[in-house]
N, C-alpha and C positions, 0 to 999 in steps of 0.2 A: 414405604418411600421408594421411589424409583432411584436406583443407583446411577449417577451420571457425573460427568466431569463438571465441577463447580469450583469457583475461586473468586476472591475479591481482587480488585485492581491492586497492583503494587504501588506503594507510595512513590517510589522512585520513577514510576512511569506516568504519573499524572502531575502536571504543573498547573496549579490554580493561578489564574492571571486576571487581575482587575476585578471590578465589582465589589460587593460587600465583603465577600470572603477573601478576596485578594488583600483587602485592607486588614481584616481580622487575622488572617494567617500571618501576614507580615508583622502585625503588632505582637502576636504571641512569640514569634521567633526572635524579634529584635528587642522587645521591651519586657514581656512577661517572664520569659525563661531566665534572663539575667537577673531580674528582680527577685524571682523565687530562689535563685542560687544564693543571693545575698541573704535572704531570709533563712535558708537552711544553715548558713554559716554564721548567723547572728550578727551580720554587719549591717542589717537594715532592721531597726526596731520601730515598731508602730504601736501607738496606743489605740487599742480597739476593744469594743465590747464583744464578748463571746456569747452567742445565743444557741450553741449546739446543745442538745439535751444531754449529750454524753459528757459535757463539761459545764453543766448549768450552775455549779457551785462557785464558779469564778465570779468575783465581784464586778458589778457594772462600773464602767468609768475608770478602770485602773489606768492611771496615767503612765505607768511604767511599761505598758504593753505586754506582749507575750513572746519571749524569745522562743525560737524553734529548738535550738540545742541539738538538732538532728545529727549534724556532722560530729559535734562534740561527743554525742553518745557513742558513735562508732569508734572514736579515738579512745574513749574511756574503756570500752569493751576490748579494744586491742591493747590495753595497758600502755598507751602512749600519752595519756593525759590523766591527771588526778581529777577526781570529782565523782558525783553521783548521777544516775540517770535522771533526766528531766523530761517532762512532757507526758502526753497520753501514752498508754501502753502500746498503741499502734503507731508510735512516732516514726518508726523505720519506714513505714509505707510512704511517707511524704517524699523521702529521698528516692524510693523506688519509682514512684510515679514521675518524678522529675527526670530521672535517668531514662525512663521509657519515652517521655516526650522528647528529650534531646536526641534519642536514637532515631525517632521518626524525622526530626528536623535534619539530621545528618543524612538520612536516606534521600532527601530532596535537595539538600545543599551541603555538600562536604565542607568541613571547617576544621582545619588541623589543630588550631588552638583549643577549640571546644572539645575535640576528640581527646586531646592531651589531658584536659581537665577531667573528663570522664574516666580515662585510663587510670589516672592517679586516684580517683575516688574508688574505682573497682579494686585497686591494690589495697586501699584502706579496708574495704569490705572483706577482702580475703584475709587480712590480718586479724579482723574481728571474729572470723569464723572459728568455731571450736574444732578440736582435733577430730571429733567424730562426725563433723559436717554441720553441726547445729549452728544456726545463725538467727539471733534475735537479741538486740542490745539490752532490752529490758531484763530478760531473764538471765542473761550472761552477767549483768552488773548487779542486779537486785536479788534474784531468787534462783540461782543456778540449780538448786536442789528440787525446784518445783516445776521443771519443764514438763509440758504435756499433762499437767494435772488440772488445769482450768481452761479447757477449750471453750467452754460456754462464754467466758468473759474476756479472755486475755489475748485474742487475736494473733496467736502464733502462726497459724496457717494462713490467715489473711495477709500478714506481712510477708510470709514466705511466697504466697501466690503473687503478690505485686512485684516482688524482686525477681521471680521467675519470668513474669511478663517483660520486665526490663531486660533480663538476660537474653531472652529470645529476640527482642527487638534490636538490641545492640549487636548481637551476632549477625542478624540479617543486614544491619546497616553497614557493618565494618568487616565482617568475617572473623572478628576476634572472639575467641571462645572462653576467655578467662572467667567472666561472670557466669557464663553458661555452665562451665564445669563446677563453679562454686555452688550453683543452685541445683545441679544434678546431685551433688553430694547431699544437699539438704533434702531433696526429693527422695533420695535413696534412704535417708535416715527416717523420714516419715513413713515410707513404705515398709521399713523394717519394724515399725512400731504399730502401724494401723492396718487393719484388713480383716477378712473373715476367718483367718486361721485362729486356732484355739489359743496360741501363745501370744496373740496380739491384742491391742486395745480395739474394742468394737465401737469406736467413736467417730466423730465428724466435727467440722469446724463450727464455732458459734456464729462467726460472720463468714458467709460464703464468699469465695473469691478463688481459692486454690483449685476448685474444680475446673474452671475455664482455663486457668494457668497451666495445669497439668496437661490439658489437651494441647495447648501450644507447645509444651515441652515434648510431648509425644510426636507432634507433627514435624518438629525440627530435628529430633534425635532418632526417631524411629523406634524408641524404646517402648514396647507394648505395656510394660508394667505401669507406666504413667497413665495411660488411658484406662487400664483396669482399676487403678487407684481412684481416678476421677469418677468412674462409674460406681465404685464402691461407696464413695462419699455421698453421691446422689441417692443411691438405693438404700443405704443404711439409715439415712435421716428419717425420723418419724417412726421407727420401729420401737416396740415396747419390749421390756421396760426402757424408759427414756434414759439414754446414756448420761445426759447432764444431771439427772436426779441421782444416778449411781455415783457420778463423779463428785457431786456436791456432798454426799454423805461420806465418801472416802476421805475428803479433806476436812472432815468435821465441821461442815457447813461454813467454812471460811470463804470469804468472797473478796474480790478485788474492788468492785464498786459497791461497797457496803450500803450506801444510801440508795442503790437502785435495785437491790435484791429483795426477794419476798421477805416480809410483806410490804416493803416500803415503796418500791418504784416500778420501773418499766418491766422487770422480769416477773412481777407479781401477776401480770395478765396471762401467765401460763406459757406453754410452749409455742403459742402462735407468734410471739414476738420474734423468735428465731426459726420459724417455719418447720419445727419438728413435731407439730401437733398431729400430723398425718404423713405417711409416705407421700412423696410428690405425685406419684401416679394416682393417688386418691384425692388430691387437692383440687378443688373447683374454683377457689378464689385466692388471690394473693392476700395473705394475712401478715400483720406485723410490720417490721421495719422495712421501708420501701426499697432502700438500697440493697439490703440483703436479698429481698425478693428478686430484684433484677439480676443480681449476680448468680443466684441459684438457678434462675430460668436460663440464663446465658450458658452456664455450664451444662445444664440438662439438654438444651438443644444441640450443643456440640456433641455430647455423648450419643444422643439419639441419632443424629445424622451419621456419625462415624460407625456406629454399631448396628445401623438400620433397625432401630428399636421403635416401631410404630406406636406401641402403647405409650411410651414415654413422650413421643412427639405429640400424640393426641392430648396428653395432659398439658403440655406447653401451649398448644393451640387454645385449649379451653381457658387457661389462665389469662392468656393474651386477650381473648374475646371479652371476658368479664371485665378486665381492666379498662379497655378502651370504650366499652359500652356503658359502664356504670361507675368507674372509680378514677377516671382521669379528667383533669381540668382542661378547659378549652386551650390553654397555653401549653399543654403537654406536661404539666406538672403532676406529680403524684405524691401521696402522703398528706392526708387531710388534717393531721393533728400534730402539735408540737410535743405531745406526750409520746415520747419514744419514736418520733419521726415515722409514724405508722400510717398504713391503710386503716380505715375504720370499717364502714359498711357501705353497701350499695347506695349510690346517690347522695351520700353525705359529703358535700363539697362546699364547705363554707369559704367565702372569699377573704374574710378578714382574720381568720384563724388558721388558714392553710399553712402547711410547712413547705411543701413543694421544694424539697432540697435540690440544689443544683446537681449533686452527685446522683440523685435518683433519676433525673432526666438523662444524664450522661449514661447511667446504667440502662435506661430504656433504649438508648441508641445501641448499646452493646447487644441487647436482647433482639431488637428488630433487625439488626445487621445479620445476626446468625439465622434468624427466621428466613430472611431473604436468601441466604445461601442454601438453606434446606429446601425452600420452595419459593418460587418467584411470584409473589403476590403484591400488587400495588398498594394494598391497604397497609402492609407492614412499612413500606417506604413513606406513605402518607403520615403515619404515626412518627416515624423517625424524623421526618421533616418538621412536623409540628413541635416536637421536643427541641430540635436543634435551633430553629429560627425564633423561638419564643423563649422558653425557660432557660435553655443552655446559654444563649447569647445574652440574656438578661443577667446571667450570673457574673458578668464581668463588665466593668465600666468601659466607656468608649475609648478611654486613654490607657486601659490595661493596668491601672494602678490600684484598683479597689474591686471588691468582690461581694456578691451576695451568697450566703449560705441558704437563706430562706427566700422564696419567690412568691410573694402574696399577689392577690388580684384586687385588693382594696387596702388602702393605707390612709390613716389619719395620724400625723406625727404626734399630736397632743395625746391621743389615746395610747399610742405606742409607748410614750414616756410614762404615762400615769397609771395605766392598767397593766398589772403584772401578767395577766393572761395574754396580753398582746406584746409583751416585751421582745418576743422573737421577731416581730414584724417591723423591720427597720425601714425608715424613709430614705436612708442613704447607705451606700455600700461601705463597709469597713475596709481598711487596708490589709488586714490579716486576721487570723483567728487562732485561739489556743488549740482548737480542734480544726486543723487546716486541711481536711480531706478534699474539699471542693476545688480550690484554685488549681492544684496540680492535676486533678482529675480532668478538669476542663482543658488544661493545656495538652494533655496527652491525647484527648479526643480530637481537638482541633488540628494538631500536627499530624494526626493519622487520618484526616478526613478523606483523602483519596480512596481509602479502603471502603468507605461507605457510599461513595458516589456511583460505583459500577459493580455489578455482579456478573461474572462470566458463567454461562451454562452451555456446555458444548460449544457450538460455533455461533452463539448468540451473546451479544453484549447488552445487558439490561442497564438502562440509565435510571438510577434511583433518585439522584439529586441533581438539580440544574444549577450549575456554577460555571462561570467562564473558565475554560481549561484547555490544555492540549494533552491528549491522552494517547499512550501507546499500550494497547491491550492485547494480552496473549490469550487467544481463543484455543480451543482444543486442537485445531489443525493448522492454525495460522496466526499471524500477528497483524493487527490493524492499527491505523492511526486516525484520530478524529481531532478536529479543531472546533471548539464550542465557544460561541460568543453570545452573551446575554447580559441584560441589566436586572435579571431576576434576582431577588424577589420583588423588585419595584416595577418591573414590566413583564408582560406575559409572552414576549417573543423570545424563542430560543433557536439559534441558528447553528446548524451542524455542517461543517465541510468535511466530506469524506476524502481521505488521503490514500486509501488502499484499494486496489482492484481485487475483485474476487466475489464469490458467493458466500454470504454470511448474513446474520441478522442483527439489526439494531432495534432494540425494543424500548420504546419511549413510554414512560409512565404518564398516564392521563390521571391527574389527581382527582379525587372524589369531589373536591370543591369546584372543579371545572367540568364535571361530567356532562353537563347540559350544553356547554358551549366551548368547542375546541375544533381545531383543524390542523391538518398536516399536509404540506406541499413538498413535492420532490421536483427540483429543478423548475420551480415556478408553477407547477401543475398540482392542484389539490388532488390528493389521493385518498384522504380519509377525513372524517369529521363527525361531530355529534349529529345523529339523525341521518347520516349519509347511507344510502342503501348498498353502495358498492362494497362487496366483500373481498376485494383483491387482497387486502391485508387484514389479519385477524386481530381483534381486540379481545384479549383473554386475561382475566384476573387483574385488570387495571393496567395492563401493558399492551401497546399497539406493536405488533410484531412486523417490522419491515424487513422481510427476507427476500433478497433479490441479488442479482449480480451487479455489484457496484463498480463504478469507475472513478478514478481520481478526479476530484473537482465536482463530483455530485454534491448537491446542496439540499439539505432538509430544513424546512422551517416549521416549527411547532408553535402554534398560537393558542394561548390559554385565556380564560376568562378573567379579566382584571377589573371588573366592576365591583365596587365595594358592596358587601352583603351584610344584611342583618342576620345574626345568629341567635337562636333561641334554645334554651336548655329544656330537656325533658321536665315536665311539671313535677316529677318526683324529686328533682333538685330544688328543695323548698326555698333556698336562699336566692334563687334566680327567677322565681315566678313573677311575672309582670315586668321582667327586665329584658334588655336586649344588649348584645355585644356586637361589635363591628369587626369584620375580617375582610381583608382584601388580598387576593391570592393566598399564599400560605401564612401571611402575617396577621396576628391578632393585634388589634389597636386598643389604646387606652386614653383616658382623659387625665391630664395633669393640671394641678392648680395654677401653675405658672402661665398656662395658656387660657384657662377657663375661670379663674378666680376661685375663692373658697366656697365650700359647701357643695362638693361634687355630688353628694348623695341626695341633694334637692333638685338635681337637674333631670329634665324630662325631654325625651326625643319624640316629637310627633310622628305618628305612623305614616303620614304622607310626606315627611320631610325628605328632600332630595339630598343624597350623599355625593359630595364632589371630591374627586381625587386631585390633589395638588402636589406637583413635584417641588421639593425644596432641597436642591443640592447644597444650599448655603447653611442648612440647619442640621445640627446633630450628626455631623460627618456625612450628610446626604441622606435624606429620607423622603418618603411621601407623607403628606398630611391628608386627613379627610376632614372636610368642612361640612357643616349643616347648621340650619337654624333650629334652635330649641328654646326652652324656657326654664326658668329657675323659680322654685317655690320660695316666696318671701317668708321671713320670720313673722311670728305673731306680732301684731302691733303692740300688745302688752308684753314687753320684753321680760318682765319678772314672773310671768305666768308659765308654769310648766305644762299643765293640762287645762283644756277648756271644753265645756259641754257643747258649745256651738261657736263657729267662727266662719267668716267668709274668706276662703283661701284666695290669696293674691299671687300672681305670677308676673315675672318680668322676662322680656325676650332676651336671649343670649345667642351669640355666635359660638358654636361649638367647634373645637379643634382637637382631633385625635392624632396621636403619634404612635408609631409601632411600639408595642409593649416592651420589646427588648431595649429600647432607647430611653426608658423612663429612669428617673433618679440620676440624671447627669447634669442637672441644673439647680442643685441645692435641695433643701428639704421641702417636700411637696406632699399635698394630698394626691392620691392617684386612685383611679378605679377603672376596671374593665367593663363591668356590667352597670347599666344605668336604667332608670325607669323609662318605660315607653307608654305614651298616652295618645 
């Protein structure tokens, strides 16, 4: 890898204004974060079914809901409240992710009252920390004698990693280092216990996360030990004999999740579940738990970039390519099965059994963001955008009051209720979960979105995501300002006003879905476009490099292809053979029962049917619909007959209405499907 100056945009230097994400960002800041704070303090109780595999024993329909008890756990650990630990073993991470999201909010909008709340919470965290630096409320309260004895299951380093990320973010937001010092003590304790030295444990986390967090700690403190420890955890994983087997025997085969351990549950599929089946440098495919895979890969890219490790970077490239070409849904979802929230095999992408956890697509954004910092390739940004605008956005209702853990591509509410194999596929979003990793993960990603929008490389600014914003970007040798206006992803025009004089590059992503139809004009004159022979500006790796001497007031207009398109899956995806999906711009569309009536799986789209894009600012907070004429297969005339040797099929004409996938399940219980038959 060529060593060069690279950075992401600073959150404080990019203001998202208007459009879809102006609304979504405001919703998270004003509605979602306060609501989640109430959840963490148990002042907002919600009756919700929990469909996460890690908490599948919780009874459905529990009218009492699931309190978080997260803040209470810290008070109990600090000996300021009586009681026992409650929640998942990784419950601390819910608070950590909330703190990180709030820190990003404070970077863009200072708020003295909110900062005071965070400071008081950090004081509590400090009081819950043990004298030697250890911080984990579960083990402090329940099993203080068993610290670091069950890395496979008990998420100690996962929780520590999330709190480290929160500490770094809050330090950057406010300059206050109390939480950073708390987590430096925890990082130092972990470093004292783990590493290649003979007197240390030769282990690694069961759920990856601390690897990327240690890199953040290194970058803000300059402490090289943290980068070395991150690299150690990446490289030690997968070596034989497997550490988790050794650990299991040492504790006399005791387990935390007894119903999940061999031979009973998700750990019984062997080391693939936690990605220690092979050293990462030898892995060719993502295996096992999809969120773990994304966090592992994110940490690996960070380590590869900072240590100039081309072998490790090549492994990450190979894993990415296999994922997007063979194991990713059209919506940017990953994880094909509810059994342990896992990747399965190439082309196994069922629509009605998919897991597609919101956290997994958020994790994919972490991974692609880091790939873009390591090497500026438009394909990474295309994948980031696919995950963001489809699965990630679908993970939260339009009012910010309910959330999806699972993101299916086909839903029948009756089957979801009656078939236990489909119980995870919900037709409506619950208000909260017993295993609540997804809502705060989504919040921290959305509040940090400016970091994903721009990558700085030398004196070039790469535009990864097209959102209305005002940006002040620090290049290698200068600072520039841009004013971006667009109705994207509902329109294909993106307008840039340049505010800064000087010679530098603005690199525009040309999405793969628009590669055959696009144009760029500067000050009203077209300078580049699909099929244009002029080579004044270079199109390389999906980015058009506009390098020139700019003047204040210069105007760039990028126009992308916003004709609705039919999308077909590789025939090896057996569930989608003979089916078609609709995409317009970066948005995947779906049919809902409320617009199209019952029996969505009996709908056919004629091959010659015209697709019409219709703007609907009055519907679902402002969307585009796609209209077409199709037909629906009628039921057998003999209603009581299940199978027939011969029949005359009958069809009825229907007007089809598609809405963006992210907006489904906001109008009550519905059938929904992304893929339909084509004839």
